[in-house]
SERO-4910 file (N, C-alpha, C, O; in steps of 0.05 Angstrom, whole numbers):
BEGIN
 pado doro    nc1    nc2    nc3   cac1   cac2   cac3    cc1    cc2    cc3    oc1    oc2    oc3
  Unk    A   1048  -4000   -516   1062  -3978   -504   1089  -3974   -517   1102  -3993   -524
  Unk    A   1097  -3949   -519   1122  -3943   -533   1145  -3950   -514   1145  -3940   -491
  Unk    A   1164  -3966   -523   1188  -3972   -507   1213  -3967   -525   1218  -3981   -545
  Unk    A   1228  -3946   -517   1252  -3940   -534   1273  -3961   -531   1275  -3975   -511
  Unk    A   1289  -3963   -551   1313  -3980   -550   1332  -3970   -528   1331  -3946   -520
  Unk    A   1350  -3987   -519   1369  -3980   -499   1383  -3955   -506   1393  -3952   -529
  Unk    A   1385  -3937   -488   1400  -3912   -492   1384  -3889   -505   1394  -3867   -509
  Unk    A   1359  -3896   -513   1343  -3874   -525   1324  -3863   -504   1317  -3876   -484
  Unk    A   1316  -3839   -508   1297  -3824   -491   1270  -3833   -497   1262  -3833   -521
  Unk    A   1254  -3840   -477   1226  -3848   -482   1208  -3822   -487   1202  -3806   -469
  Unk    A   1202  -3818   -512   1186  -3794   -519   1170  -3801   -543   1180  -3810   -563
  Unk    A   1143  -3796   -542   1126  -3804   -564   1133  -3791   -591   1126  -3801   -612
  Unk    A   1146  -3769   -590   1154  -3755   -615   1181  -3763   -626   1192  -3751   -645
  Unk    A   1193  -3784   -614   1219  -3794   -622   1219  -3801   -652   1201  -3815   -661
  Unk    A   1239  -3791   -666   1239  -3795   -695   1265  -3809   -703   1286  -3797   -705
  Unk    A   1262  -3835   -707   1285  -3851   -717   1284  -3851   -746   1264  -3841   -758
  Unk    A   1303  -3861   -759   1305  -3863   -787   1303  -3893   -797   1302  -3912   -782
  Unk    A   1302  -3895   -823   1304  -3922   -834   1277  -3935   -837   1256  -3922   -841
  Unk    A   1276  -3962   -835   1252  -3978   -839   1230  -3972   -818   1207  -3973   -825
  Unk    A   1238  -3967   -794   1218  -3961   -774   1202  -3934   -781   1178  -3931   -777
  Unk    A   1217  -3916   -790   1205  -3890   -797   1186  -3893   -821   1165  -3880   -823
  Unk    A   1195  -3910   -840   1180  -3915   -865   1153  -3929   -856   1132  -3922   -866
  Unk    A   1155  -3949   -838   1131  -3961   -828   1112  -3943   -814   1088  -3945   -817
  Unk    A   1125  -3924   -798   1108  -3903   -785   1095  -3885   -805   1072  -3877   -801
  Unk    A   1108  -3878   -827   1097  -3861   -848   1073  -3877   -860   1051  -3865   -864
  Unk    A   1077  -3903   -865   1053  -3919   -876   1031  -3920   -857   1008  -3918   -866
  Unk    A   1037  -3924   -831   1016  -3925   -812   1001  -3899   -810    977  -3899   -808
  Unk    A   1016  -3876   -811   1005  -3850   -811    986  -3847   -834    963  -3838   -830
  Unk    A    994  -3854   -858    976  -3852   -881    951  -3871   -877    929  -3863   -882
  Unk    A    956  -3896   -868    932  -3912   -864    911  -3901   -845    887  -3902   -850
  Unk    A    922  -3890   -822    905  -3876   -803    890  -3853   -816    866  -3850   -811
  Unk    A    904  -3836   -831    889  -3812   -844    870  -3823   -864    848  -3812   -866
  Unk    A    875  -3843   -879    857  -3854   -899    832  -3864   -885    810  -3858   -894
  Unk    A    835  -3879   -863    813  -3890   -848    795  -3868   -836    771  -3869   -837
  Unk    A    809  -3848   -826    794  -3824   -814    779  -3810   -835    756  -3802   -830
  Unk    A    791  -3805   -858    777  -3792   -879    753  -3808   -890    732  -3797   -895
  Unk    A    757  -3833   -892    734  -3851   -901    712  -3847   -880    689  -3843   -887
  Unk    A    718  -3849   -854    698  -3848   -834    684  -3820   -834    660  -3818   -829
  Unk    A    699  -3799   -838    687  -3773   -840    668  -3770   -864    647  -3758   -862
  Unk    A    676  -3782   -886    660  -3782   -911    634  -3798   -907    614  -3791   -919
  Unk    A    634  -3819   -893    611  -3835   -889    593  -3824   -866    571  -3834   -862
  Unk    A    603  -3804   -851    588  -3793   -828    591  -3809   -802    579  -3802   -782
  Unk    A    609  -3829   -802    613  -3844   -777    628  -3827   -758    625  -3831   -734
  Unk    A    645  -3807   -767    659  -3788   -750    652  -3761   -760    651  -3757   -784
  Unk    A    647  -3741   -741    637  -3716   -750    656  -3695   -739    669  -3699   -719
  Unk    A    656  -3672   -753    667  -3646   -745    690  -3645   -725    712  -3653   -732
  Unk    A    686  -3637   -702    706  -3633   -680    721  -3660   -676    746  -3660   -672
  Unk    A    707  -3681   -676    718  -3709   -671    738  -3714   -693    760  -3725   -687
  Unk    A    733  -3708   -718    751  -3713   -740    776  -3696   -734    799  -3706   -737
  Unk    A    773  -3670   -728    797  -3653   -723    812  -3664   -701    837  -3664   -703
  Unk    A    800  -3672   -679    813  -3681   -656    830  -3706   -662    853  -3708   -655
  Unk    A    817  -3726   -676    832  -3750   -684    854  -3745   -703    875  -3758   -702
  Unk    A    850  -3725   -721    872  -3717   -739    896  -3705   -723    919  -3711   -729
  Unk    A    890  -3690   -703    911  -3680   -687    926  -3701   -671    950  -3700   -669
  Unk    A    910  -3721   -661    923  -3744   -647    941  -3758   -666    964  -3764   -659
  Unk    A    932  -3765   -690    949  -3778   -710    975  -3761   -715    997  -3773   -716
  Unk    A    972  -3735   -718    996  -3718   -723   1015  -3720   -698   1039  -3722   -701
  Unk    A   1004  -3719   -674   1020  -3718   -651   1034  -3744   -645   1057  -3744   -637
  Unk    A   1020  -3767   -648   1031  -3792   -640   1043  -3809   -661   1054  -3830   -656
  Unk    A   1039  -3800   -687   1053  -3814   -709   1069  -3792   -724   1062  -3787   -747
  Unk    A   1089  -3781   -713   1104  -3759   -725   1119  -3771   -750   1131  -3793   -748
  Unk    A   1118  -3757   -771   1130  -3767   -795   1147  -3743   -806   1136  -3721   -810
  Unk    A   1173  -3746   -809   1190  -3724   -819   1186  -3720   -849   1173  -3737   -863
  Unk    A   1197  -3699   -860   1193  -3691   -885   1204  -3712   -906   1192  -3717   -927
  Unk    A   1226  -3723   -899   1239  -3743   -917   1221  -3769   -919   1219  -3781   -940
  Unk    A   1210  -3776   -896   1193  -3800   -898   1166  -3796   -911   1154  -3815   -921
  Unk    A   1156  -3771   -909   1131  -3764   -923   1137  -3765   -954   1122  -3777   -970
  Unk    A   1159  -3753   -962   1167  -3753   -989   1170  -3782   -999   1160  -3789  -1020
  Unk    A   1185  -3798   -983   1188  -3827   -991   1162  -3843   -993   1159  -3860  -1011
  Unk    A   1144  -3836   -975   1118  -3850   -977   1102  -3841  -1002   1090  -3858  -1015
  Unk    A   1103  -3816  -1008   1090  -3806  -1033   1102  -3818  -1058   1087  -3827  -1075
  Unk    A   1128  -3819  -1059   1141  -3831  -1082   1133  -3862  -1084   1128  -3872  -1106
  Unk    A   1133  -3876  -1062   1124  -3903  -1062   1096  -3907  -1070   1090  -3925  -1085
  Unk    A   1078  -3890  -1059   1050  -3893  -1068   1046  -3886  -1097   1030  -3898  -1111
  Unk    A   1060  -3865  -1107   1058  -3859  -1136   1068  -3880  -1153   1056  -3886  -1174
  Unk    A   1091  -3893  -1145   1103  -3916  -1159   1084  -3940  -1161   1084  -3955  -1181
  Unk    A   1067  -3943  -1140   1048  -3965  -1139   1023  -3958  -1152   1003  -3973  -1151
  Unk    A   1022  -3935  -1165    998  -3926  -1179    975  -3917  -1160    951  -3919  -1166
  Unk    A    984  -3907  -1138    965  -3896  -1118    967  -3867  -1115    968  -3857  -1092
  Unk    A    968  -3853  -1137    969  -3823  -1136    946  -3811  -1121    949  -3789  -1109
  Unk    A    922  -3824  -1122    900  -3814  -1107    905  -3815  -1077    895  -3798  -1063
  Unk    A    920  -3835  -1068    927  -3836  -1040    944  -3812  -1031    941  -3802  -1008
  Unk    A    961  -3803  -1048    978  -3779  -1042    959  -3755  -1040    963  -3738  -1022
  Unk    A    940  -3753  -1055    920  -3730  -1054    905  -3732  -1028    898  -3711  -1017
  Unk    A    898  -3757  -1018    885  -3760   -994    902  -3749   -970    891  -3736   -952
  Unk    A    927  -3755   -971    946  -3746   -949    945  -3715   -949    940  -3703   -929
  Unk    A    950  -3703   -973    952  -3675   -974    926  -3660   -968    925  -3640   -954
  Unk    A    903  -3672   -978    877  -3660   -973    870  -3661   -944    860  -3642   -933
  Unk    A    875  -3684   -932    867  -3687   -904    884  -3669   -885    873  -3657   -867
  Unk    A    910  -3668   -890    926  -3650   -873    917  -3621   -876    913  -3607   -857
  Unk    A    914  -3613   -901    907  -3586   -906    879  -3580   -894    874  -3558   -883
  Unk    A    860  -3598   -897    833  -3594   -887    832  -3590   -857    818  -3572   -848
  Unk    A    847  -3606   -842    847  -3601   -812    859  -3575   -805    848  -3561   -788
  Unk    A    880  -3568   -817    893  -3542   -809    876  -3520   -819    872  -3501   -804
  Unk    A    865  -3522   -842    847  -3499   -851    823  -3497   -834    815  -3474   -828
  Unk    A    810  -3519   -826    786  -3519   -810    792  -3505   -782    777  -3488   -772
  Unk    A    816  -3513   -772    822  -3502   -745    826  -3471   -748    816  -3455   -732
  Unk    A    841  -3463   -768    845  -3434   -773    819  -3419   -778    814  -3398   -766
  Unk    A    802  -3432   -794    776  -3419   -801    759  -3416   -775    747  -3395   -771
  Unk    A    758  -3438   -759    742  -3435   -735    752  -3415   -716    736  -3401   -703
  Unk    A    778  -3412   -714    791  -3391   -698    783  -3364   -709    777  -3346   -693
  Unk    A    784  -3360   -734    776  -3334   -745    747  -3326   -740    740  -3304   -733
  Unk    A    730  -3349   -744    701  -3344   -739    697  -3337   -708    682  -3318   -702
  Unk    A    710  -3352   -691    706  -3345   -663    717  -3317   -655    707  -3304   -637
  Unk    A    738  -3309   -669    748  -3281   -663    727  -3260   -673    721  -3240   -659
  Unk    A    715  -3266   -695    694  -3247   -707    670  -3246   -686    659  -3225   -680
  Unk    A    662  -3270   -677    640  -3272   -657    647  -3255   -632    629  -3241   -621
  Unk    A    672  -3257   -623    681  -3242   -599    679  -3212   -606    669  -3196   -590
  Unk    A    688  -3204   -630    686  -3176   -637    659  -3166   -637    654  -3144   -627
  Unk    A    640  -3182   -648    611  -3174   -649    601  -3170   -620    588  -3150   -614
  Unk    A    607  -3190   -603    598  -3187   -573    610  -3161   -562    596  -3147   -548
  Unk    A    635  -3155   -567    648  -3132   -557    633  -3107   -564    627  -3090   -548
  Unk    A    629  -3105   -590    615  -3081   -601    588  -3079   -590    580  -3057   -582
  Unk    A    571  -3101   -588    545  -3101   -577    546  -3092   -547    530  -3075   -539
  Unk    A    565  -3103   -533    567  -3095   -504    573  -3065   -502    561  -3051   -485
  Unk    A    591  -3055   -519    599  -3026   -518    576  -3008   -525    573  -2986   -514
  Unk    A    560  -3017   -545    538  -3000   -554    513  -3002   -539    498  -2982   -535
  Unk    A    506  -3028   -530    479  -3032   -519    479  -3043   -491    457  -3048   -480
  Unk    A    502  -3047   -478    504  -3055   -450    510  -3085   -447    529  -3092   -434
  Unk    A    494  -3102   -459    498  -3131   -457    489  -3145   -482    475  -3134   -499
  Unk    A    497  -3169   -483    489  -3185   -507    464  -3202   -499    466  -3219   -481
  Unk    A    442  -3198   -513    417  -3213   -506    421  -3242   -512    436  -3249   -530
  Unk    A    407  -3260   -496    410  -3289   -502    402  -3297   -530    413  -3316   -541
  Unk    A    382  -3283   -542    375  -3289   -571    398  -3282   -589    401  -3296   -609
  Unk    A    414  -3262   -583    436  -3255   -601    458  -3276   -595    472  -3284   -614
  Unk    A    462  -3286   -571    482  -3307   -568    477  -3331   -583    495  -3343   -594
  Unk    A    450  -3340   -584    442  -3361   -600    447  -3357   -630    455  -3375   -644
  Unk    A    440  -3332   -640    445  -3326   -666    474  -3326   -674    481  -3336   -696
  Unk    A    492  -3317   -657    521  -3318   -660    530  -3346   -663    546  -3351   -681
  Unk    A    521  -3363   -647    530  -3393   -647    522  -3404   -673    537  -3420   -684
  Unk    A    499  -3397   -683    488  -3409   -707    501  -3399   -733    499  -3413   -754
  Unk    A    513  -3377   -733    525  -3367   -758    552  -3381   -762    568  -3380   -744
  Unk    A    556  -3393   -783    580  -3408   -791    597  -3397   -813    621  -3404   -815
  Unk    A    585  -3381   -830    601  -3371   -853    614  -3345   -845    602  -3329   -829
  Unk    A    639  -3340   -855    652  -3314   -849    637  -3291   -862    638  -3269   -851
  Unk    A    623  -3296   -883    608  -3274   -896    585  -3265   -879    579  -3242   -877
  Unk    A    570  -3285   -866    548  -3278   -848    557  -3265   -824    544  -3246   -814
  Unk    A    579  -3273   -813    589  -3260   -789    599  -3231   -796    594  -3212   -781
  Unk    A    613  -3228   -817    621  -3202   -826    598  -3182   -832    599  -3158   -825
  Unk    A    577  -3193   -844    553  -3177   -847    541  -3169   -823    531  -3146   -821
  Unk    A    539  -3186   -802    528  -3180   -777    546  -3159   -763    534  -3141   -750
  Unk    A    571  -3160   -764    589  -3142   -752    584  -3114   -764    584  -3095   -749
  Unk    A    581  -3112   -789    575  -3086   -802    548  -3076   -792    545  -3052   -788
  Unk    A    528  -3093   -789    500  -3085   -782    503  -3075   -751    490  -3056   -743
  Unk    A    519  -3088   -735    522  -3082   -707    533  -3054   -704    525  -3039   -687
  Unk    A    551  -3046   -723    564  -3020   -721    545  -2998   -728    550  -2975   -720
  Unk    A    523  -3003   -742    505  -2981   -749    477  -2983   -737    461  -2964   -739
  Unk    A    471  -3004   -724    444  -3009   -713    437  -2989   -690    454  -2980   -675
  Unk    A    412  -2982   -689    403  -2965   -667    397  -2978   -642    402  -2967   -620
  Unk    A    387  -3003   -645    383  -3019   -620    392  -3049   -626    396  -3056   -649
  Unk    A    394  -3064   -605    402  -3092   -610    379  -3108   -623    384  -3128   -636
  Unk    A    354  -3098   -619    332  -3111   -632    332  -3109   -662    320  -3125   -676
  Unk    A    346  -3088   -672    348  -3085   -701    365  -3107   -715    364  -3111   -740
  Unk    A    379  -3120   -698    398  -3141   -707    385  -3168   -710    395  -3185   -725
  Unk    A    364  -3173   -697    351  -3200   -695    331  -3202   -716    318  -3223   -719
***
Protein backbone atom coordinates (compact mmCIF):
# COMPACT_ATOMS: atom_id res chain seq x y z
CA UNK A 1 0.00 0.00 0.00
CA UNK A 2 1.20 3.49 -0.81
CA UNK A 3 2.29 5.43 2.26
CA UNK A 4 3.51 8.96 1.68
CA UNK A 5 6.42 10.44 3.57
CA UNK A 6 5.54 12.77 6.44
CA UNK A 7 3.92 15.95 5.18
CA UNK A 8 2.99 14.58 1.76
CA UNK A 9 -0.52 14.04 0.51
CA UNK A 10 -1.49 10.39 0.05
CA UNK A 11 -2.39 10.22 -3.60
CA UNK A 12 -1.57 7.41 -6.06
CA UNK A 13 -0.55 9.92 -8.74
CA UNK A 14 2.00 11.62 -6.46
CA UNK A 15 5.04 12.47 -8.54
CA UNK A 16 8.25 12.78 -6.66
CA UNK A 17 11.62 13.38 -8.28
CA UNK A 18 14.96 11.71 -8.09
CA UNK A 19 15.80 8.04 -7.60
CA UNK A 20 12.28 7.03 -6.58
CA UNK A 21 10.86 8.44 -9.78
CA UNK A 22 13.57 6.66 -11.80
CA UNK A 23 12.69 3.36 -10.12
CA UNK A 24 9.02 4.03 -10.89
CA UNK A 25 9.94 4.64 -14.54
CA UNK A 26 11.84 1.35 -14.63
CA UNK A 27 8.92 -0.47 -12.99
CA UNK A 28 6.56 1.18 -15.49
CA UNK A 29 8.67 -0.12 -18.37
CA UNK A 30 8.95 -3.61 -16.86
CA UNK A 31 5.18 -3.79 -16.45
CA UNK A 32 4.60 -2.63 -20.04
CA UNK A 33 7.13 -5.14 -21.34
CA UNK A 34 5.51 -8.02 -19.44
CA UNK A 35 2.05 -6.99 -20.58
CA UNK A 36 3.21 -6.76 -24.19
CA UNK A 37 4.81 -10.21 -23.96
CA UNK A 38 1.61 -11.63 -22.46
CA UNK A 39 -0.46 -10.05 -25.24
CA UNK A 40 1.87 -11.41 -27.92
CA UNK A 41 1.68 -14.96 -26.53
CA UNK A 42 -2.10 -14.77 -26.21
CA UNK A 43 -2.06 -15.07 -22.40
CA UNK A 44 -3.87 -11.72 -22.23
CA UNK A 45 -6.28 -10.57 -24.93
CA UNK A 46 -7.95 -7.43 -26.28
CA UNK A 47 -9.89 -5.48 -23.71
CA UNK A 48 -7.94 -7.01 -20.83
CA UNK A 49 -4.68 -5.77 -22.36
CA UNK A 50 -6.10 -2.27 -22.75
CA UNK A 51 -7.48 -2.30 -19.20
CA UNK A 52 -4.16 -3.44 -17.72
CA UNK A 53 -2.35 -0.81 -19.77
CA UNK A 54 -4.65 1.86 -18.37
CA UNK A 55 -4.02 0.58 -14.84
CA UNK A 56 -0.26 0.77 -15.39
CA UNK A 57 -0.61 4.34 -16.70
CA UNK A 58 -2.83 5.33 -13.77
CA UNK A 59 -0.90 3.78 -10.91
CA UNK A 60 2.67 4.15 -12.14
CA UNK A 61 2.66 7.74 -13.35
CA UNK A 62 5.91 8.69 -15.01
CA UNK A 63 6.65 12.30 -15.89
CA UNK A 64 8.23 13.37 -19.16
CA UNK A 65 11.68 13.91 -17.68
CA UNK A 66 11.78 10.43 -16.19
CA UNK A 67 10.54 8.83 -19.43
CA UNK A 68 13.33 10.59 -21.29
CA UNK A 69 15.88 9.55 -18.67
CA UNK A 70 14.71 5.92 -18.87
CA UNK A 71 14.95 5.97 -22.67
CA UNK A 72 18.47 7.41 -22.53
CA UNK A 73 19.46 4.77 -19.97
CA UNK A 74 18.00 1.92 -22.02
CA UNK A 75 19.68 3.15 -25.21
CA UNK A 76 23.01 3.51 -23.38
CA UNK A 77 22.66 -0.11 -22.25
CA UNK A 78 22.10 -1.18 -25.84
CA UNK A 79 18.38 -1.77 -25.31
CA UNK A 80 17.06 0.43 -28.10
CA UNK A 81 14.42 -2.21 -28.79
CA UNK A 82 13.10 -1.69 -25.28
CA UNK A 83 12.48 1.98 -26.08
CA UNK A 84 10.48 0.91 -29.12
CA UNK A 85 8.43 -1.41 -26.87
CA UNK A 86 7.52 1.49 -24.60
CA UNK A 87 6.53 3.75 -27.48
CA UNK A 88 4.66 1.05 -29.41
CA UNK A 89 2.76 -0.16 -26.37
CA UNK A 90 1.65 3.31 -25.28
CA UNK A 91 0.67 4.24 -28.82
CA UNK A 92 -1.12 0.95 -29.38
CA UNK A 93 -3.39 1.29 -26.33
CA UNK A 94 -4.35 4.85 -27.09
CA UNK A 95 -4.90 4.12 -30.78
CA UNK A 96 -7.02 1.06 -29.99
CA UNK A 97 -9.21 3.00 -27.58
CA UNK A 98 -9.70 5.79 -30.14
CA UNK A 99 -10.37 3.32 -32.94
CA UNK A 100 -12.94 1.40 -30.90
CA UNK A 101 -14.66 4.69 -29.99
CA UNK A 102 -14.83 5.63 -33.67
CA UNK A 103 -16.22 2.21 -34.63
CA UNK A 104 -18.83 2.40 -31.89
CA UNK A 105 -19.86 5.89 -33.07
CA UNK A 106 -20.30 4.55 -36.61
CA UNK A 107 -22.37 1.63 -35.29
CA UNK A 108 -24.57 4.12 -33.44
CA UNK A 109 -24.96 6.18 -36.62
CA UNK A 110 -25.98 3.07 -38.55
CA UNK A 111 -28.57 2.16 -35.89
CA UNK A 112 -29.94 5.73 -35.94
CA UNK A 113 -30.34 5.74 -39.73
CA UNK A 114 -31.95 2.27 -39.73
CA UNK A 115 -34.40 3.33 -37.00
CA UNK A 116 -35.24 6.54 -38.86
CA UNK A 117 -35.78 4.75 -42.18
CA UNK A 118 -37.23 1.37 -41.16
CA UNK A 119 -38.61 1.79 -37.63
CA UNK A 120 -36.36 -0.51 -35.64
CA UNK A 121 -33.12 -2.43 -35.87
CA UNK A 122 -33.67 -6.15 -36.42
CA UNK A 123 -31.83 -8.58 -34.12
CA UNK A 124 -29.94 -9.99 -37.13
CA UNK A 125 -28.67 -6.49 -37.93
CA UNK A 126 -27.59 -6.00 -34.30
CA UNK A 127 -25.50 -9.18 -34.58
CA UNK A 128 -24.06 -8.04 -37.91
CA UNK A 129 -23.13 -4.66 -36.43
CA UNK A 130 -21.33 -6.25 -33.49
CA UNK A 131 -19.40 -8.51 -35.84
CA UNK A 132 -18.09 -5.75 -38.09
CA UNK A 133 -14.67 -4.66 -36.85
CA UNK A 134 -13.09 -2.70 -39.69
CA UNK A 135 -13.86 0.94 -40.29
CA UNK A 136 -14.13 0.24 -44.00
CA UNK A 137 -16.84 -2.40 -43.50
CA UNK A 138 -18.79 -0.15 -41.16
CA UNK A 139 -18.54 2.80 -43.55
CA UNK A 140 -19.68 0.62 -46.45
CA UNK A 141 -22.68 -0.56 -44.43
CA UNK A 142 -23.55 3.03 -43.52
CA UNK A 143 -23.57 3.96 -47.22
CA UNK A 144 -25.76 0.93 -48.02
CA UNK A 145 -28.18 1.85 -45.22
CA UNK A 146 -28.58 5.30 -46.73
CA UNK A 147 -29.82 3.91 -50.08
CA UNK A 148 -31.45 0.58 -49.15
CA UNK A 149 -35.15 0.06 -49.86
CA UNK A 150 -35.65 -2.30 -46.93
CA UNK A 151 -33.60 -3.48 -43.98
CA UNK A 152 -33.55 -6.96 -45.54
CA UNK A 153 -31.49 -5.51 -48.41
CA UNK A 154 -28.70 -4.94 -45.88
CA UNK A 155 -28.35 -8.50 -44.65
